[in-house]
BAGUGU-949668 format. One line per 10 residues: number of its first residue (from 0); their letters; for each residue x, y, z of N, C-alpha, C. Coordinates in nm, 3 decimals, always signed. Atoms other than C-alpha are relative to their C-alpha. Layout:
<baros>
NUM = A = X,Y,Z,X,Y,Z,X,Y,Z  ...
</baros>
This chain:
<baros>
0 = SRISQRLSRF = +0.091,-0.089,-0.070,-0.102,+2.270,+1.168,+0.080,+0.101,+0.081  -0.064,-0.105,-0.078,-0.025,+2.579,+1.368,+0.050,-0.053,+0.134  -0.041,+0.055,-0.130,-0.010,+2.382,+1.694,+0.125,-0.085,-0.015  -0.118,+0.085,+0.018,+0.239,+2.127,+1.559,+0.123,+0.083,-0.033  -0.113,-0.088,+0.029,+0.460,+2.409,+1.426,+0.053,+0.063,+0.129  -0.043,-0.058,-0.128,+0.466,+2.575,+1.768,+0.069,-0.104,+0.089  -0.062,+0.106,-0.080,+0.541,+2.245,+1.940,+0.138,-0.035,-0.052  -0.131,+0.031,+0.059,+0.827,+2.176,+1.698,+0.104,+0.101,+0.042  -0.096,-0.104,-0.042,+0.992,+2.508,+1.779,+0.030,-0.013,+0.149  -0.017,+0.013,-0.144,+0.938,+2.457,+2.152,+0.084,-0.122,+0.035
10 = AASTPLLARG = -0.069,+0.126,-0.029,+1.071,+2.100,+2.144,+0.148,+0.005,-0.032  -0.143,-0.012,+0.031,+1.405,+2.217,+2.007,+0.082,+0.018,+0.127  -0.073,-0.024,-0.123,+1.500,+2.316,+2.362,-0.060,-0.069,+0.123  +0.069,+0.062,-0.113,+1.254,+2.126,+2.584,-0.057,-0.135,-0.042  +0.059,+0.130,+0.036,+1.160,+1.756,+2.585,-0.152,+0.002,+0.014  +0.145,+0.011,-0.003,+0.795,+1.682,+2.507,-0.040,-0.145,+0.023  +0.052,+0.133,-0.027,+0.597,+1.383,+2.634,-0.146,-0.003,-0.044  +0.138,+0.009,+0.049,+0.283,+1.294,+2.437,-0.081,-0.090,+0.091  +0.091,+0.081,-0.082,-0.007,+1.168,+2.648,-0.123,-0.029,-0.083  +0.117,+0.039,+0.078,-0.279,+0.972,+2.474,-0.122,-0.014,+0.088
20 = AGTSQCARSV = +0.123,+0.024,-0.075,-0.580,+0.815,+2.642,+0.026,-0.026,+0.149  -0.030,+0.026,-0.141,-0.399,+0.750,+2.972,-0.031,-0.141,+0.042  +0.035,+0.138,-0.031,-0.460,+0.376,+2.951,+0.120,-0.092,+0.016  -0.121,+0.081,-0.014,-0.099,+0.258,+2.980,+0.002,-0.069,+0.136  -0.013,+0.074,-0.125,-0.031,-0.005,+3.245,+0.132,+0.031,+0.071  -0.131,-0.034,-0.056,+0.315,+0.143,+3.309,-0.001,+0.143,+0.052  -0.017,-0.136,-0.050,+0.391,+0.443,+3.525,+0.121,+0.060,-0.069  -0.111,-0.063,+0.072,+0.604,+0.681,+3.325,+0.041,+0.126,+0.073  -0.048,-0.122,-0.063,+0.822,+0.953,+3.467,+0.011,+0.109,-0.105  -0.002,-0.113,+0.092,+0.819,+1.298,+3.313,+0.141,+0.057,-0.014
30 = NGAVVVECAK = -0.139,-0.047,+0.003,+1.178,+1.402,+3.402,+0.017,+0.137,-0.063  -0.015,-0.137,+0.048,+1.127,+1.771,+3.328,-0.061,+0.028,-0.135  +0.063,-0.021,+0.131,+0.939,+1.722,+3.002,-0.135,+0.070,+0.017  +0.133,-0.060,+0.004,+0.627,+1.915,+2.908,-0.095,-0.105,-0.057  +0.097,+0.100,+0.044,+0.324,+1.685,+2.876,-0.095,+0.064,-0.102  +0.091,-0.045,+0.105,+0.128,+1.731,+2.551,-0.122,-0.092,+0.002  +0.124,+0.078,-0.011,-0.232,+1.613,+2.603,-0.062,-0.015,-0.139  +0.052,+0.028,+0.134,-0.365,+1.447,+2.285,-0.147,-0.042,-0.001  +0.132,+0.063,-0.007,-0.704,+1.315,+2.404,-0.112,+0.082,-0.063  +0.110,-0.082,+0.050,-0.918,+1.610,+2.295,-0.016,-0.011,-0.151
40 = YLHRVVSVDA = +0.007,-0.004,+0.145,-0.830,+1.593,+1.925,+0.046,-0.127,-0.070  -0.059,+0.116,+0.067,-0.643,+1.269,+1.851,-0.059,-0.129,+0.056  +0.069,+0.115,-0.058,-0.897,+0.997,+1.932,-0.077,-0.082,-0.104  +0.074,+0.070,+0.105,-1.010,+0.854,+1.596,+0.064,-0.133,-0.039  -0.049,+0.119,+0.070,-0.980,+0.513,+1.437,+0.018,+0.045,-0.144  -0.030,-0.051,+0.133,-0.808,+0.605,+1.109,-0.037,-0.102,-0.107  +0.032,+0.104,+0.098,-0.837,+0.274,+0.923,+0.004,-0.137,+0.067  +0.001,+0.138,-0.048,-0.907,-0.095,+0.980,+0.009,-0.092,-0.120  -0.013,+0.104,+0.102,-0.788,-0.384,+0.762,-0.029,-0.132,+0.070  +0.042,+0.120,-0.072,-0.984,-0.680,+0.898,+0.074,-0.124,-0.048
50 = QARLAQVEPA = -0.068,+0.118,+0.054,-0.818,-0.930,+0.666,+0.143,-0.011,+0.052  -0.137,+0.000,-0.051,-0.467,-0.829,+0.773,+0.006,+0.012,+0.152  +0.010,-0.019,-0.145,-0.587,-0.773,+1.131,+0.087,+0.115,+0.048  -0.076,-0.121,-0.033,-0.435,-0.425,+1.139,-0.095,+0.118,+0.015  +0.078,-0.123,-0.017,-0.577,-0.097,+1.264,+0.097,+0.115,+0.020  -0.078,-0.121,-0.022,-0.432,+0.252,+1.245,-0.087,+0.093,+0.082  +0.077,-0.083,-0.091,-0.546,+0.467,+1.537,+0.085,+0.117,+0.047  -0.070,-0.114,-0.058,-0.458,+0.804,+1.685,+0.030,-0.032,+0.147  -0.050,+0.040,-0.132,-0.285,+0.806,+2.027,-0.102,-0.003,+0.114  +0.095,-0.002,-0.111,-0.592,+0.877,+2.243,-0.124,-0.084,-0.026
60 = TR = +0.114,+0.087,+0.030,-0.823,+0.615,+2.091,-0.018,-0.099,+0.113  +0.028,+0.096,-0.108,-0.993,+0.402,+2.357,-0.072,-0.119,-0.055
</baros>
């Protein structure tokens, strides 16, 4: 996508920190990185394999 291409070019010189749903129990430091907010677009359950007890989800899934 156009956004990921721009982020790739930007990340060559600046660290990026992806933020998902904000549900982590750990406080994370940014250390000069740019925070990329994923919650608006990356919040789907992609697939579920009940037998294997596996789920593939995007980073902001709650």
